[in-house]
N, CA, C and O atoms as a Tinker XYZ file with bonds, in Angstrom:
   424  protein
     1  N    100.471000  111.935000  106.811000    73     2
     2  CA    99.441000  112.325000  105.134000    64     1     3
     3  C    100.486000  111.683000  104.145000    63     2     4     5
     4  O    101.708000  111.657000  104.293000    81     3
     5  N     99.643000  111.103000  102.965000    73     3     6
     6  CA   100.278000  110.806000  102.044000    64     5     7
     7  C     99.349000  111.297000  100.737000    63     6     8     9
     8  O     98.148000  111.557000  100.675000    81     7
     9  N    100.588000  111.319000   99.539000    73     7    10
    10  CA   100.160000  111.617000   98.733000    64     9    11
    11  C    100.475000  110.982000   97.051000    63    10    12    13
    12  O    101.446000  111.305000   96.367000    81    11
    13  N     99.251000  109.904000   96.592000    73    11    14
    14  CA    99.670000  109.596000   94.997000    64    13    15
    15  C     99.725000  109.885000   94.188000    63    14    16    17
    16  O     98.678000  110.480000   93.933000    81    15
    17  N    100.477000  109.891000   93.253000    73    15    18
    18  CA    99.492000  110.284000   91.837000    64    17    19
    19  C    100.070000  109.697000   90.651000    63    18    20    21
    20  O    101.255000  109.815000   90.341000    81    19
    21  N     98.971000  108.896000   89.828000    73    19    22
    22  CA    98.956000  108.693000   88.810000    64    21    23
    23  C     99.307000  109.264000   87.369000    63    22    24    25
    24  O     98.456000  109.582000   86.539000    81    23
    25  N    100.792000  109.356000   87.175000    73    23    26
    26  CA   100.852000  109.537000   85.803000    64    25    27
    27  C    100.173000  109.330000   84.726000    63    26    28    29
    28  O     99.590000  110.044000   83.910000    81    27
    29  N    100.459000  107.563000   84.953000    73    27    30
    30  CA    98.909000  107.098000   83.448000    64    29    31
    31  C     97.353000  106.992000   83.850000    63    30    32    33
    32  O     96.911000  107.472000   84.894000    81    31
    33  N     96.450000  106.197000   82.748000    73    31    34
    34  CA    95.392000  106.427000   83.547000    64    33    35
    35  C     95.635000  105.323000   84.717000    63    34    36    37
    36  O     96.519000  104.518000   85.008000    81    35
    37  N     93.897000  105.870000   85.418000    73    35    38
    38  CA    93.583000  105.240000   86.647000    64    37    39
    39  C     92.781000  104.190000   86.663000    63    38    40    41
    40  O     91.885000  104.554000   85.903000    81    39
    41  N     92.393000  102.673000   87.181000    73    39    42
    42  CA    91.811000  102.210000   87.487000    64    41    43
    43  C     91.262000  101.962000   86.458000    63    42    44    45
    44  O     90.057000  102.019000   86.704000    81    43
    45  N     91.516000  101.553000   84.753000    73    43    46
    46  CA    91.041000  101.423000   84.128000    64    45    47
    47  C     90.544000  102.722000   83.117000    63    46    48    49
    48  O     90.391000  102.725000   81.896000    81    47
    49  N     90.391000  103.611000   83.928000    73    47    50
    50  CA    89.265000  105.073000   83.375000    64    49    51
    51  C     90.324000  105.549000   82.442000    63    50    52    53
    52  O     91.519000  105.815000   82.570000    81    51
    53  N     89.017000  105.572000   80.937000    73    51    54
    54  CA    89.963000  106.399000   79.981000    64    53    55
    55  C     90.639000  107.529000   79.796000    63    54    56    57
    56  O     89.726000  108.335000   79.974000    81    55
    57  N     91.395000  108.040000   79.613000    73    55    58
    58  CA    92.169000  109.583000   79.978000    64    57    59
    59  C     92.430000  109.880000   81.452000    63    58    60    61
    60  O     92.596000  111.094000   81.564000    81    59
    61  N     92.518000  109.351000   82.453000    73    59    62
    62  CA    92.597000  110.121000   83.263000    64    61    63
    63  C     93.845000  109.929000   84.092000    63    62    64    65
    64  O     93.988000  109.674000   85.287000    81    63
    65  N     94.980000  110.186000   82.800000    73    63    66
    66  CA    95.994000  110.512000   83.640000    64    65    67
    67  C     96.038000  111.756000   84.176000    63    66    68    69
    68  O     95.458000  112.786000   83.832000    81    67
    69  N     97.161000  111.433000   85.485000    73    67    70
    70  CA    97.205000  112.769000   86.306000    64    69    71
    71  C     96.543000  112.795000   87.451000    63    70    72    73
    72  O     96.765000  113.616000   88.341000    81    71
    73  N     95.294000  111.480000   87.520000    73    71    74
    74  CA    94.720000  111.497000   88.986000    64    73    75
    75  C     95.915000  111.536000   89.723000    63    74    76    77
    76  O     97.116000  111.354000   89.521000    81    75
    77  N     94.572000  112.075000   91.385000    73    75    78
    78  CA    95.960000  111.769000   92.584000    64    77    79
    79  C     94.826000  111.121000   93.184000    63    78    80    81
    80  O     93.738000  110.858000   92.673000    81    79
    81  N     95.543000  110.755000   95.154000    73    79    82
    82  CA    94.952000  110.362000   96.144000    64    81    83
    83  C     95.533000  110.492000   97.296000    63    82    84    85
    84  O     96.509000  109.885000   97.737000    81    83
    85  N     94.668000  111.603000   97.941000    73    83    86
    86  CA    95.657000  112.050000   99.386000    64    85    87
    87  C     94.676000  111.022000  100.141000    63    86    88    89
    88  O     93.640000  110.412000   99.876000    81    87
    89  N     95.912000  111.215000  101.652000    73    87    90
    90  CA    95.198000  109.828000  102.390000    64    89    91
    91  C     95.615000  110.713000  103.782000    63    90    92    93
    92  O     96.563000  111.475000  103.590000    81    91
    93  N     95.080000  110.724000  105.077000    73    91    94
    94  CA    95.224000  111.289000  106.681000    64    93    95
    95  C     94.872000  110.402000  106.726000    63    94    96    97
    96  O     93.922000  109.987000  106.062000    81    95
    97  N     95.657000  109.648000  107.709000    73    95    98
    98  CA    95.451000  108.785000  108.758000    64    97    99
    99  C     96.175000  108.816000  109.856000    63    98   100   101
   100  O     97.370000  109.112000  109.855000    81    99
   101  N     95.456000  108.487000  110.968000    73    99   102
   102  CA    95.968000  108.590000  112.496000    64   101   103
   103  C     95.469000  107.509000  113.551000    63   102   104   105
   104  O     94.339000  107.108000  113.827000    81   103
   105  N     96.477000  107.251000  113.941000    73   103   106
   106  CA    96.238000  105.994000  114.944000    64   105   107
   107  C     96.634000  106.626000  116.776000    63   106   108   109
   108  O     97.777000  106.912000  117.133000    81   107
   109  N     95.304000  106.726000  117.749000    73   107   110
   110  CA    95.763000  107.565000  118.724000    64   109   111
   111  C     95.502000  106.681000  120.005000    63   110   112   113
   112  O     94.418000  106.269000  120.419000    81   111
   113  N     96.538000  106.526000  120.436000    73   111   114
   114  CA    96.114000  105.577000  122.070000    64   113   115
   115  C     95.260000  106.270000  122.887000    63   114   116   117
   116  O     95.382000  107.482000  123.061000    81   115
   117  N     93.999000  105.294000  123.649000    73   115   118
   118  CA    92.808000  105.783000  124.162000    64   117   119
   119  C     93.640000  105.607000  125.831000    63   118   120   121
   120  O     94.756000  105.167000  126.108000    81   119
   121  N     92.968000  105.946000  126.369000    73   119   122
   122  CA    93.450000  105.286000  127.781000    64   121   123
   123  C     92.314000  104.421000  128.727000    63   122   124   125
   124  O     91.851000  104.422000  129.868000    81   123
   125  N     92.210000  103.742000  127.536000    73   123   126
   126  CA    91.381000  102.339000  128.621000    64   125   127
   127  C     91.236000  101.279000  128.293000    63   126   128   129
   128  O     90.752000  101.251000  127.162000    81   127
   129  N     91.442000  100.135000  128.784000    73   127   130
   130  CA    91.664000   98.998000  127.956000    64   129   131
   131  C     92.471000   98.452000  126.881000    63   130   132   133
   132  O     92.223000   97.665000  125.967000    81   131
   133  N     93.683000   99.197000  127.307000    73   131   134
   134  CA    95.170000   99.207000  126.100000    64   133   135
   135  C     94.150000   99.536000  124.285000    63   134   136   137
   136  O     94.490000   98.887000  123.296000    81   135
   137  N     93.737000   99.907000  124.254000    73   135   138
   138  CA    92.826000  100.103000  122.845000    64   137   139
   139  C     93.358000  101.478000  121.891000    63   138   140   141
   140  O     93.760000  102.475000  122.490000    81   139
   141  N     93.334000  101.456000  120.724000    73   139   142
   142  CA    93.919000  102.661000  119.623000    64   141   143
   143  C     92.925000  102.855000  118.762000    63   142   144   145
   144  O     92.581000  101.911000  118.051000    81   143
   145  N     92.105000  104.443000  118.635000    73   143   146
   146  CA    91.837000  104.851000  117.798000    64   145   147
   147  C     92.214000  104.842000  116.667000    63   146   148   149
   148  O     93.332000  105.313000  116.456000    81   147
   149  N     91.355000  104.255000  115.426000    73   147   150
   150  CA    92.094000  103.917000  114.144000    64   149   151
   151  C     90.707000  105.180000  113.086000    63   150   152   153
   152  O     89.501000  105.098000  112.853000    81   151
   153  N     91.890000  106.278000  112.722000    73   151   154
   154  CA    90.875000  107.204000  111.752000    64   153   155
   155  C     91.501000  107.406000  110.390000    63   154   156   157
   156  O     92.732000  107.410000  110.361000    81   155
   157  N     90.861000  107.569000  109.293000    73   155   158
   158  CA    91.752000  107.823000  107.836000    64   157   159
   159  C     89.940000  108.189000  107.026000    63   158   160   161
   160  O     88.796000  107.737000  107.083000    81   159
   161  N     90.849000  109.471000  106.210000    73   159   162
   162  CA    89.526000  109.989000  105.428000    64   161   163
   163  C     90.984000  110.167000  104.344000    63   162   164   165
   164  O     92.169000  110.332000  104.633000    81   163
   165  N     90.313000  110.054000  103.073000    73   163   166
   166  CA    91.352000  109.913000  101.649000    64   165   167
   167  C     90.039000  110.636000  100.668000    63   166   168   169
   168  O     88.847000  110.665000  100.976000    81   167
   169  N     90.579000  111.101000   99.617000    73   167   170
   170  CA    90.292000  111.114000   98.470000    64   169   171
   171  C     91.026000  111.548000   97.248000    63   170   172   173
   172  O     91.866000  112.410000   96.992000    81   171
   173  N     90.084000  110.181000   96.279000    73   171   174
   174  CA    90.718000  110.001000   94.838000    64   173   175
   175  C     90.192000  111.046000   94.145000    63   174   176   177
   176  O     89.002000  111.321000   94.295000    81   175
   177  N     90.938000  111.724000   93.355000    73   175   178
   178  CA    90.464000  112.735000   92.144000    64   177   179
   179  C     90.817000  111.858000   90.769000    63   178   180   181
   180  O     91.942000  111.705000   90.292000    81   179
   181  N     89.736000  111.398000   90.328000    73   179   182
   182  CA    90.128000  110.800000   88.829000    64   181   183
   183  C     89.578000  111.964000   87.705000    63   182   184   185
   184  O     88.466000  112.226000   87.247000    81   183
   185  N     91.267000  112.651000   87.456000    73   183   186
   186  CA    91.197000  113.645000   86.294000    64   185   187
   187  C     90.224000  112.966000   84.863000    63   186   188   189
   188  O     90.344000  111.803000   84.476000    81   187
   189  N     89.141000  114.146000   84.149000    73   187   190
   190  CA    88.754000  113.738000   82.869000    64   189   191
   191  C     87.415000  112.621000   83.019000    63   190   192   193
   192  O     86.911000  112.009000   82.077000    81   191
   193  N     87.083000  112.558000   84.164000    73   191   194
   194  CA    85.777000  111.204000   84.293000    64   193   195
   195  C     84.694000  111.880000   85.058000    63   194   196   197
   196  O     84.495000  112.052000   86.261000    81   195
   197  N     84.210000  112.130000   84.230000    73   195   198
   198  CA    82.874000  112.903000   85.578000    64   197   199
   199  C     82.120000  111.468000   86.395000    63   198   200   201
   200  O     81.597000  110.418000   86.020000    81   199
   201  N     82.431000  112.154000   87.747000    73   199   202
   202  CA    80.915000  111.301000   88.786000    64   201   203
   203  C     82.257000  110.145000   89.734000    63   202   204   205
   204  O     82.235000  109.655000   90.864000    81   203
   205  N     83.103000  110.092000   88.810000    73   203   206
   206  CA    84.775000  108.972000   89.693000    64   205   207
   207  C     85.527000  109.562000   90.432000    63   206   208   209
   208  O     86.423000  108.969000   91.033000    81   207
   209  N     85.274000  111.102000   90.560000    73   207   210
   210  CA    86.465000  110.763000   91.918000    64   209   211
   211  C     85.001000  111.044000   93.755000    63   210   212   213
   212  O     83.987000  111.652000   94.100000    81   211
   213  N     85.979000  110.105000   94.212000    73   211   214
   214  CA    85.347000  110.045000   95.347000    64   213   215
   215  C     86.098000  110.042000   96.826000    63   214   216   217
   216  O     87.312000  109.843000   96.790000    81   215
   217  N     85.464000  110.252000   98.168000    73   215   218
   218  CA    86.359000  110.632000   99.467000    64   217   219
   219  C     85.727000  109.093000  100.225000    63   218   220   221
   220  O     84.573000  108.667000  100.199000    81   219
   221  N     86.805000  108.567000  100.797000    73   219   222
   222  CA    86.721000  107.288000  101.636000    64   221   223
   223  C     86.994000  107.510000  103.496000    63   222   224   225
   224  O     87.748000  108.397000  103.894000    81   223
   225  N     86.310000  106.631000  104.405000    73   223   226
   226  CA    87.150000  107.639000  105.300000    64   225   227
   227  C     86.431000  105.635000  106.145000    63   226   228   229
   228  O     85.624000  104.767000  105.810000    81   227
   229  N     87.517000  105.913000  107.423000    73   227   230
   230  CA    87.720000  104.210000  108.252000    64   229   231
   231  C     87.438000  105.250000  109.777000    63   230   232   233
   232  O     87.905000  106.373000  109.970000    81   231
   233  N     86.703000  104.600000  110.541000    73   231   234
   234  CA    86.800000  104.658000  112.334000    64   233   235
   235  C     87.152000  103.441000  112.332000    63   234   236   237
   236  O     86.753000  102.623000  111.502000    81   235
   237  N     88.225000  103.107000  113.607000    73   235   238
   238  CA    88.221000  102.028000  113.882000    64   237   239
   239  C     88.837000  101.619000  115.666000    63   238   240   241
   240  O     89.055000  102.586000  116.396000    81   239
   241  N     88.976000  100.765000  116.002000    73   239   242
   242  CA    89.668000  100.430000  117.225000    64   241   243
   243  C     90.427000   99.422000  117.099000    63   242   244   245
   244  O     90.132000   98.416000  116.454000    81   243
   245  N     91.749000   99.655000  117.865000    73   243   246
   246  CA    92.733000   98.116000  117.845000    64   245   247
   247  C     93.179000   97.505000  119.351000    63   246   248   249
   248  O     93.118000   98.244000  120.333000    81   247
   249  N     93.385000   96.866000  119.406000    73   247   250
   250  CA    93.409000   96.052000  120.557000    64   249   251
   251  C     94.747000   95.399000  120.642000    63   250   252   253
   252  O     94.919000   94.918000  119.523000    81   251
   253  N     95.873000   95.108000  121.448000    73   251   254
   254  CA    97.208000   94.350000  121.526000    64   253   255
   255  C     96.719000   93.621000  122.049000    63   254   256   257
   256  O     96.150000   94.073000  123.043000    81   255
   257  N     96.573000   92.201000  121.851000    73   255   258
   258  CA    96.287000   90.927000  122.944000    64   257   259
   259  C     97.536000   89.973000  123.081000    63   258   260   261
   260  O     97.468000   88.766000  123.310000    81   259
   261  N     99.186000   91.028000  122.826000    73   259   262
   262  CA   100.247000   90.333000  123.328000    64   261   263
   263  C    100.716000   89.253000  122.542000    63   262   264   265
   264  O    100.072000   88.987000  121.527000    81   263
   265  N    101.834000   88.501000  122.852000    73   263   266
   266  CA   102.423000   87.672000  121.618000    64   265   267
   267  C    102.329000   87.899000  120.539000    63   266   268   269
   268  O    102.398000   86.875000  119.860000    81   267
   269  N    102.160000   89.033000  119.831000    73   267   270
   270  CA   102.201000   89.677000  118.293000    64   269   271
   271  C    100.904000   89.166000  117.864000    63   270   272   273
   272  O    100.845000   88.435000  116.876000    81   271
   273  N     99.534000   89.588000  118.728000    73   271   274
   274  CA    98.597000   89.129000  118.337000    64   273   275
   275  C     98.087000   90.264000  118.214000    63   274   276   277
   276  O     98.481000   91.007000  119.112000    81   275
   277  N     97.006000   91.007000  117.131000    73   275   278
   278  CA    96.123000   92.189000  117.671000    64   277   279
   279  C     95.062000   91.958000  117.218000    63   278   280   281
   280  O     95.141000   91.155000  116.288000    81   279
   281  N     94.215000   92.240000  117.404000    73   279   282
   282  CA    92.509000   92.505000  117.151000    64   281   283
   283  C     92.383000   94.320000  116.513000    63   282   284   285
   284  O     92.840000   95.409000  116.859000    81   283
   285  N     91.366000   93.724000  115.271000    73   283   286
   286  CA    90.895000   95.633000  115.055000    64   285   287
   287  C     88.895000   95.013000  114.863000    63   286   288   289
   288  O     88.182000   94.012000  114.930000    81   287
   289  N     88.861000   96.508000  114.599000    73   287   290
   290  CA    87.504000   96.826000  114.131000    64   289   291
   291  C     87.181000   97.868000  113.522000    63   290   292   293
   292  O     87.531000   99.007000  113.828000    81   291
   293  N     86.514000   97.561000  112.650000    73   291   294
   294  CA    86.907000   99.137000  111.858000    64   293   295
   295  C     85.545000   98.932000  111.208000    63   294   296   297
   296  O     85.082000   97.841000  110.875000    81   295
   297  N     84.667000  100.725000  111.001000    73   295   298
   298  CA    83.697000  100.587000  109.951000    64   297   299
   299  C     84.578000  101.786000  108.390000    63   298   300   301
   300  O     85.380000  102.708000  108.542000    81   299
   301  N     84.125000  101.365000  107.376000    73   299   302
   302  CA    84.721000  101.991000  105.963000    64   301   303
   303  C     83.199000  101.938000  105.139000    63   302   304   305
   304  O     82.295000  101.197000  104.753000    81   303
   305  N     83.781000  103.597000  105.215000    73   303   306
   306  CA    82.876000  104.120000  104.057000    64   305   307
   307  C     83.269000  104.323000  102.769000    63   306   308   309
   308  O     84.205000  103.666000  102.313000    81   307
   309  N     82.485000  105.429000  101.874000    73   307   310
   310  CA    82.557000  105.817000  100.920000    64   309   311
   311  C     81.733000  106.497000  100.106000    63   310   312   313
   312  O     80.739000  105.876000   99.730000    81   311
   313  N     81.883000  107.722000   99.687000    73   311   314
   314  CA    80.507000  108.385000   98.739000    64   313   315
   315  C     80.612000  108.351000   97.220000    63   314   316   317
   316  O     79.997000  109.085000   96.445000    81   315
   317  N     81.469000  107.405000   96.914000    73   315   318
   318  CA    81.366000  106.495000   95.249000    64   317   319
   319  C     80.141000  106.693000   94.618000    63   318   320   321
   320  O     79.134000  106.181000   95.106000    81   319
   321  N     80.079000  107.393000   93.558000    73   319   322
   322  CA    78.715000  107.019000   92.951000    64   321   323
   323  C     78.750000  105.354000   92.418000    63   322   324   325
   324  O     79.650000  104.668000   91.933000    81   323
   325  N     77.212000  105.056000   92.787000    73   323   326
   326  CA    77.199000  103.399000   91.976000    64   325   327
   327  C     76.908000  103.529000   90.962000    63   326   328   329
   328  O     77.133000  102.471000   90.376000    81   327
   329  N     76.319000  104.572000   90.026000    73   327   330
   330  CA    76.708000  104.088000   88.315000    64   329   331
   331  C     78.218000  104.190000   88.366000    63   330   332   333
   332  O     78.661000  103.619000   87.370000    81   331
   333  N     78.811000  104.491000   88.825000    73   331   334
   334  CA    80.863000  104.698000   88.088000    64   333   335
   335  C     81.511000  103.552000   88.831000    63   334   336   337
   336  O     82.583000  103.101000   88.429000    81   335
   337  N     80.961000  103.106000   89.802000    73   335   338
   338  CA    81.611000  102.038000   90.639000    64   337   339
   339  C     80.841000  100.787000   90.981000    63   338   340   341
   340  O     81.127000  100.191000   92.019000    81   339
   341  N     79.809000  100.308000   90.125000    73   339   342
   342  CA    79.483000   98.919000   90.374000    64   341   343
   343  C     80.123000   98.218000   89.134000    63   342   344   345
   344  O     80.273000   98.670000   87.999000    81   343
   345  N     80.488000   96.899000   89.681000    73   343   346
   346  CA    81.045000   96.174000   88.402000    64   345   347
   347  C     80.019000   95.269000   87.693000    63   346   348   349
   348  O     78.814000   95.153000   87.917000    81   347
   349  N     80.745000   94.699000   86.844000    73   347   350
   350  CA    80.197000   94.342000   85.936000    64   349   351
   351  C     78.992000   92.837000   85.894000    63   350   352   353
   352  O     78.436000   92.284000   84.945000    81   351
   353  N     78.964000   92.571000   87.397000    73   351   354
   354  CA    78.531000   91.695000   88.708000    64   353   355
   355  C     77.063000   92.478000   89.040000    63   354   356   357
   356  O     76.083000   91.860000   89.456000    81   355
   357  N     77.069000   93.495000   88.864000    73   355   358
   358  CA    75.792000   94.479000   89.684000    64   357   359
   359  C     76.132000   94.827000   90.649000    63   358   360   361
   360  O     75.350000   95.556000   91.259000    81   359
   361  N     77.772000   94.417000   91.441000    73   359   362
   362  CA    77.873000   94.388000   93.052000    64   361   363
   363  C     78.336000   95.990000   92.969000    63   362   364   365
   364  O     79.033000   96.411000   92.045000    81   363
   365  N     77.959000   96.640000   93.822000    73   363   366
   366  CA    78.504000   98.504000   94.153000    64   365   367
   367  C     79.334000   98.418000   95.157000    63   366   368   369
   368  O     79.038000   98.297000   96.345000    81   367
   369  N     80.892000   98.513000   94.452000    73   367   370
   370  CA    82.681000   98.405000   95.002000    64   369   371
   371  C     82.527000   99.752000   96.115000    63   370   372   373
   372  O     83.383000   99.975000   96.971000    81   371
   373  N     81.337000  100.558000   95.945000    73   371   374
   374  CA    81.770000  101.597000   97.283000    64   373   375
   375  C     80.761000  101.327000   98.443000    63   374   376   377
   376  O     80.473000  102.222000   99.237000    81   375
   377  N     80.338000  100.327000   98.506000    73   375   378
   378  CA    79.376000  100.250000   99.800000    64   377   379
   379  C     80.004000  100.292000  101.093000    63   378   380   381
   380  O     81.203000  100.018000  101.128000    81   379
   381  N     79.441000  100.572000  102.111000    73   379   382
   382  CA    79.421000  100.848000  103.252000    64   381   383
   383  C     79.736000   99.545000  104.047000    63   382   384   385
   384  O     78.801000   98.744000  104.027000    81   383
   385  N     81.202000   99.019000  104.971000    73   383   386
   386  CA    81.701000   97.778000  105.490000    64   385   387
   387  C     81.978000   97.890000  106.712000    63   386   388   389
   388  O     82.294000   99.019000  107.087000    81   387
   389  N     81.956000   96.880000  107.631000    73   387   390
   390  CA    82.665000   96.481000  109.117000    64   389   391
   391  C     83.800000   95.491000  108.959000    63   390   392   393
   392  O     83.385000   94.358000  108.715000    81   391
   393  N     85.241000   95.611000  109.036000    73   391   394
   394  CA    85.892000   94.946000  109.296000    64   393   395
   395  C     86.457000   94.680000  110.492000    63   394   396   397
   396  O     86.765000   95.465000  111.389000    81   395
   397  N     86.606000   93.071000  110.405000    73   395   398
   398  CA    87.349000   92.416000  111.940000    64   397   399
   399  C     88.064000   91.954000  111.408000    63   398   400   401
   400  O     87.855000   91.513000  110.278000    81   399
   401  N     89.674000   91.842000  112.281000    73   399   402
   402  CA    90.690000   91.328000  111.993000    64   401   403
   403  C     91.154000   90.628000  113.222000    63   402   404   405
   404  O     90.701000   90.758000  114.359000    81   403
   405  N     92.343000   89.699000  112.728000    73   403   406
   406  CA    92.702000   88.995000  113.904000    64   405   407
   407  C     94.251000   88.928000  113.115000    63   406   408   409
   408  O     94.326000   88.408000  112.001000    81   407
   409  N     95.536000   89.531000  113.833000    73   407   410
   410  CA    96.560000   89.975000  113.092000    64   409   411
   411  C     98.265000   88.851000  113.877000    63   410   412   413
   412  O     98.797000   89.043000  114.970000    81   411
   413  N     98.460000   88.336000  113.361000    73   411   414
   414  CA   100.159000   87.739000  114.425000    64   413   415
   415  C    101.220000   88.472000  113.650000    63   414   416   417
   416  O    101.095000   88.426000  112.426000    81   415
   417  N    102.174000   89.096000  114.107000    73   415   418
   418  CA   103.178000   89.549000  113.429000    64   417   419
   419  C    104.387000   88.753000  114.344000    63   418   420   421
   420  O    104.536000   88.398000  115.513000    81   419
   421  N    104.993000   88.712000  113.329000    73   419   422
   422  CA   105.810000   87.483000  113.302000    64   421   423
   423  C    107.539000   88.317000  113.566000    63   422   424
   424  O    108.557000   87.626000  113.611000    81   423
């Protein structure tokens, strides 16, 4: 569990001082194929900005491949409001996505 606090304006939102984010994450080893279940839920409270607060979540699997390598696959989503989190290019930044990674630890 992690708590983050912003004493200044957040994400460039005017008058958003004292915003906060709480994050709960867990990595649970599974009993098969050497997989680990990755779960996360977080909530961003943006002070004084209507519709800017949102909840985000992730559900994924990680596999240790040995020799410092690991592979992961995750589904990530949010309920961020499209009208607030669409950038100047018209891209909605809160869109659900699937992320695959291959990591090497040195």
